[in-house]
N, C-alpha and C positions, 0 to 999 in steps of 0.2 A: 442422468445428465452429470457426468463427472468432469467434463471439460467444457470450458466456456470461452467466448471471445473476450478480448480486452474490454470492450464496451460493457458486456454483461458482468465482467469481473469488477469493473469500477462501481457498478450498482450494488454488488454484494459488499464490497469494501465500504461503501458509503453507509450502508445499513449498520455495519459494525462500528464505524466511526461515530455515527449519530448516537448509538447506544452508550458511547463513552464520552459524549459531549466534545467531540473533536470535529473541526471543520472538514467538510467533504472535499474529495479530490475530483478533478476533472478527468474524464475518460482519457484525455491526451496524456496524462501522467502515466497511466498503465501502459499505453502505447510506447511512451519514451523509455519505460523500464523494461520493456520486452522487445517487440519487433524492431524498434528504432536502434536499440543497442546491437541486436543481431546483425542488422544491415550495416552497421558501422564496424563490424568485426569484433564486437565486444561480447562478453558473457552477459546474458540478461539477468536483471535483478530478481525477476520472477520467471522461473523456467517455463518455456513454451515448447510445444511439439512442432513437427514439420509443417503443420497447418496453421501455425501461430495461435493455437489454442492453449489455454491455461488449465492445468489440472486443479480441481478445487482443493485438493490436499496441499499442493504447493502454494496456492493462494492463501490458504489458512495460515501456513507457516509465515508467509511474508506479512500478512496483515497483523498477525500477533506481534511480530517484531516491530512493525510500524507503530502500533498502538502503544506498546511498551515505551518506545522512544519518545513519542509525543507526550505520554503521561509523565515520564521522567523529566522532560523539559518543562512541563507545566509545574511540577513540584519544585524544581530548581528555581523557576521564576518566582513562585510564591514565597519561597524561603528567602530569596534575595530582596524581595519587596518588604518582607517583615523585618529584615535586618536594617534596611534603609529607613523604615518608618520611625 
């Protein structure tokens, strides 16, 4: 199983997010980042094939960037709160 639907991708992403204490995402978010963008004539944020399936390698790249962004935002927020305290 190297390709998954957007719904299955959201389940995989949410496992990774839980491991990093990050709030889960709804399946609709994956749809918006993939199929909805293609239908709107835009490039998807997570690559999909002609059957709207997501390759797990591409999903891993996206979720890694997403986690890094969320963790960096968390660190920034914590640093700002310490400055204000």
